[in-house]
N, C-alpha and C positions, 0 to 999 in steps of 0.2 A: 587327561587320560591317566589312569593308574598304571603302575608297573605290571601288576598281574594281568590287567586287560591287554596291555601291550604284548606281554609274553604269550598270552593265549592266541592273539591274532597272528603273531609271528610264527607260531607252530603250525598254523594252517596254511602257510604260504610256501611257495617253492623256495629252493635254496638261493642264497645270495648270488652265486655264480650265474645262475640262469637269469635272474633279474638284471644283473649288471650287463650281461651280454645283450639282453633284449633292449635295454635303454641305450646302451652305448652304440650298438649297431645303427640305430636310427640317428643318433647324433653324428656318427661318423659319415653317414650318407649325406646328411644335410650340409655338413661343413666341406665335404669333398668339392662341391661345385664352387664354393667361395674361394677355396685355396687354388683350384685350377685356374680360375679367372685371374687371380693375382700372379701366379707363376707364368702365365702366358700373356701378360699385359703388353709386352712389346709386340708380339704377333697380332693380338687382337686390335691394338692401336692401328696397325696397318690395314687390317681388314675392314673395320667399322668406322674409324675416325681418321681417314687420310687427310693430311695437310702438307703444306710445303716445308714445315718445320717439324723435325722428329720429336723435339722436346715438347712442342705444343700438342702434337698428336698423343704422346704418352700422357701428358697432363690431362687431356680430355678423357682418356681411358681410365686413369686413376681417379679422376673426378667423378666419373660415372660409378666406379667402384665405391667411392666414398659417399655418393648420393644415396645409395641404398641404406646407409646407416642413419640418414635423417629420419627415415620412417621406422627405424627399429623401436624407438620409444612408443610409437603408435601401436606397433605389433605387440610390444610388451604389455601395453594397457589392455588391448583387446584380448589377446590370448592368455596373458597372465591372469586377468580377472576371470576369464572363462575357466581357467585351470582351478581357481579357488572356488568357483561356483559349481562347476560340473564335474570336477575331479581331475586328477593328474593324467590319467589315461586319455581322457577326452582332449585335453590340451596338447599332449604329445601327438595324438593322431591328426588333429587339425593342422599343426605346424608342418608336419611332413607332407600332407596333401598339398599345401600351398607351395612348398619347396619343389615338388615334382612338376608343378605347372611352370614355375620359373625356369627350371632346368630344361624342360622341353623347348621353351622359347629360345633359350640360348643355343641349344644344340642344333636347331633346324633353321634359324634365321639366316637368309642369304647375306652376303657381304654388301658393302656400299657400292661396289662396282656393278652389282646386279640390280638392286632395288633402290639405290640412292639414299635419300634422307630417311626413308622408312627403316633402314637397317639399324642405325644408331638409336632411333626412337624405340624400336622393339627390344633392343638390348637394354636400354634404360628401363623399360617396363619390366623386363625379366629381373633386373637387379632390385627394383622396388618390391616386387612380389617376394623375392628371396629375403630381402632385408626385413620385411614385415613378418615373415615366417620365423626367421631366426631370432627376431626380437622377443618372441614368447617362448622359444625353444629352451633357452638357458635356464630360466627360472622354473619352467615345468620339469625339465630333466633333473635339475638339482634338487627340487622339492621331492620328486619321486625317489631319487636315490638316497637322499639323506633321511627320509622317513621310513626306510626299511629296517633300521636297527638303531639302538641307542649307543652301544659301546663301540661301534666301528663306523661312525658317520664319516670320519675323515677319509678312511680308506675307500669306502663305497662311493662317496661323492667325488673322489679324486678321478674316477674313471670318466667323468665329464671331460677332463683334459687329456687323460690317457688315450681316449678314443680319438681326440683331435690329433694326437701324435701319430696314431695309426693312419688316420686320414692323410696327414702330412706325408707319411711314408709312401702311400699309394699315389698321391698327387705328384710328389717328387719323382717317383719311379716312372710315371708316365712321361714326365718332363725329360728325364735322362734318356729314355728309350727313343722317344720321338725326335728329340734334338740330335741324337747320335745317328739315327737311321735315315731321317728325312732331310732333304735339302730345304733351305729357307723358303723356296717357292712352294714345295710340297706342304711344308708346315703351315704356311699362310693360306694355301689353297684348301686343304681339307684335314691335315694332320691334327690341328688344334682341336677339332671337333670330337676326336676319338674319346678322350677322357670324359667329355660331357655326355656322350652317348652311353658310356659305361655307367656313369652316375644315374642316367635315366633308366637303364635296364635294371639296376639293383634297387631303385626307389620303391617299387611295389612290394619287394620283400620286406623292407623296413616298415612299410605301412601295415602289412599283414601281421608282423610280429607285434607292433604296438597296439593294434586293435585287440590282441589276445591277452594283454597285460591285466593283472588285477590291481585294484586300488591299494594304496599303502595302508598299513595298520593305523598310523596316526590319523590319516584323513577320514577313515571310516568311523572313527570315534568322536568326531566333532559334528556339529550342525553347521553346514557351510553358510557363510554370510552372503546376503544378497547384494551388498554394497562394498566389495573389497577395496576399491580405490578410495572411497570416502573414509572407510575404516583405517586404511593404511595412513593416509595423510592426517587423520585426526588423532590416532593413537600412537603411531610409530614414525613421525616425521624425522626425528633425529637419527634413528637407525637407518632410515632411507638415505639420508645425506651421507652417513658414514659408509654405507654400502657403495655409493658412487665413488667416494674418495679411495676406498680400499681397492676398488676395481681398476683404478686408473693405470697403474704400471703393468698390471696383467694384460690389459688390452694393447697398450703401446708396444710392449715387448713382443707380443704375439705378431703384430703386423709389421714390426721392423724385421723380424725373422722372415716373414712372408715377402718382404721387400728385397731380401738379399739377392735372389736371382736377377732382378731388374738392376740393382745396384752394381752387381758384378759385371753386367753387360755394358751399362751406360757409363759408369764412372771409372771402373777398373779395367774396362776393355778386355775382359776375359771371355772365353768361349761360353756359349749359352749353357752347355752341359755342366760347367763348373758350378754355377749357382745352384742348379738342381741337385748335384751331388752333395754339396755342402748342406743344403736343407734336408736331404734324405738322411744324412747322419744325425742331424739335429732332431729330426722327427723320431728316430729310434730312441734317442735319449729322452725326449719328452714323453714318449709312450711308456718307457720302462720306469723312469724316475718318478713320475707323478704319483702312482700308487704307493711307491716307497715313502715319499714325503707325507702323503695322506695317512699312511699307517703310523709314521712317527708322530704325527700330530695327535693321534688317538692316545699315544702313550705319554707324550711330553707337553702337550698343549699346542694350540694353534698360533696364538699371537706372537710368541717368541720366534717361531720359525718364519712367520710372515715378515716380521721386522728385520730379521737377519738377512733374508734373501733380498728384501727391498734395499737394504744398505749395499749389498753386493752389486745390485743393478746400478745403483747410484755411483759407486766408486769404480766400477770396472768397464762400463760401456765405452767411455772415451778411449781408454787404452786398446780395447778390442778393435774399434774403428781405425785407430792410428796404425795398428799392426796391418790391417787389410790394405790401407792406402800406401804405407811405406813399403810393403812387400806383397804386392798383388799376385796371388797364385792360388791354385786349388787348395794347397795346404793351409794357408792363412784363412781362406774363406771357410774351410771346414772347421778350423779351430773356432772362428767367430760364431758360426752357427751352432756348434756344439756347446760352447760355453754359455751363450745366451739362452740356449734351450735348457741347459741344466739349471741355470738360475731361475728361468721361468717355471720349470717343473717344480722347483722348491717353493715357489710362490703360488703358482696357479693350482698345484696339486692340493694345497691346503685351503685356498680361498673359498671354494664352493661350500664346504662345511662351515666355515666361519660365517659366510653370508647367511646360510640357512639358519644358523643359531641366533642371528640377530632378530628374527621375526617369529611370531607365534604361527601355529599351523594354519589358522584361518586366513591369513594374509601373506603367507610365505610365497606363494606363486607370484603374486603381483609385486611383492616387495623385492624379491630377488630379481625378477624379470626386469622391472622398471629401473631399479638402481643400477643393474649391470648394463642395461641397454643404453641409458643416458651416458654412462661412462664410455661405452663403445663408440657412441656417436661423437662424443667430444674428443676422446683420446685414442680411439682405435682405428676406425674405418678410414679416416683421413690421414693416418700416419704416413703411408707411402706418398700421398700427395704433398703433405707438409715436408717430408724429407727431400723430395725432388725439388720443391719450390725453394727450400732453404739453400740447397746447393746452387740452384740457378741464380738466386739473388745475391748470395754472399761469395760464391766461388770457392767456398770451403767444403771439401768433401767429407770433413769430419762433423759438419754441423748437424746431421741427423742425431748424433749421440746426445747433443744438448737437450733435445726434446725428450728423449727417454729419461735422462737425468731429472728433468723437471717433474715428470709424472711420478718418478720414484719418490721424490721429496714430498709430493702431495699425498701419496699413499702412506708414507711414514707418519705424517701428521694425523691422518684418519685412524691409523692403527694405534697410535698413542692414546687417542680418545676412547677407542674400543677397549683397550687394555685397562685403562683407568676407570672407565665407566663414568667419565665426567661430562655427562650430557643429561638433560632433564629426563627423568623417568615418568612417563605418563601412565595412566591406568591401563591395565591389561585390556587388550582388544577383545570384546565380547564375541563369542561364537554364535551369533544370531544373525 
């Protein structure tokens, strides 16, 4: 696509603010349900996975949460390929429709005490549907946002994570209010359903907005490929591997922040509202700082910022966990969530545009979706499960930090190859 063609297409489209709001609102709605499930993991464990052992019950809940990530690569393949064949709007619309179905199941399913084994099975089905949906959501949304402009890709694509920060804020707010106003019995009986019902009510609004989106200027200038998966693996396999590696620490850090409310309750023996308050502050930082770092990447380059924040994650995660364990309080939990969210904002605010630039337009949807989804499945969704298991096995409350440090090191290696370009360059992927 030539620059004049791109400029002409851009002039006929609505302003970037409207586009960002439209795409980010849908993303925020989809992620709200995922975050609420994680924040209320302790309560959901009692409702749907009752056992005689609290740790076993929590592990079953977190395992179900993680199981939804097994299907994310499948969702990435189906929806990501559909996004490249049928368009960005079509992929975004399909993903949010499936998410609404999963949210409905979660919101209305009775507990184990009412319908027995059918309760956890229905919750498991809901998580699978949502995992499938979100598997294709990231690549579709990143492609849609990054293809709106040439000069501000970093800023525009960063709203993929800024909207997650906004979602974190809403989910944490629900957690604080419900944990403060309701008794444990009320929270387990019906209170935990309120945020899910809220997500269900606003879902149709996101669906309506996405169906009214226009295609991106870049996409309308190409002839879509009929075989996006084959073309990706044939022409861009090394970029695909690097996308997975670069996404590792973004995912592990996201879900270790999600794990903080559970960590505060189970390991630090703090009130439930403490963890929610800490993540609420972290959510504000993530929502505000992500676009800032995205903007900086447009001016100073992406790879340097990514490597710097990956190093910060590697070097500071252990001290942050040590501080929480040595001085368990609301103040230290807030500091931990705030610092980890700031570092994550620096990394994840830049990552979407870096991933988008790894792939040509014709396979960008499947490339970003599948690369990120596999990284989520390996390094993200099971992070709370791994963290809880590490503590149970080792007895060391600091052990979750080692996992985050490992993923930071993996991402640093991938970023070095991205910066140096020292991987085989195959022929450009044809737009046929």
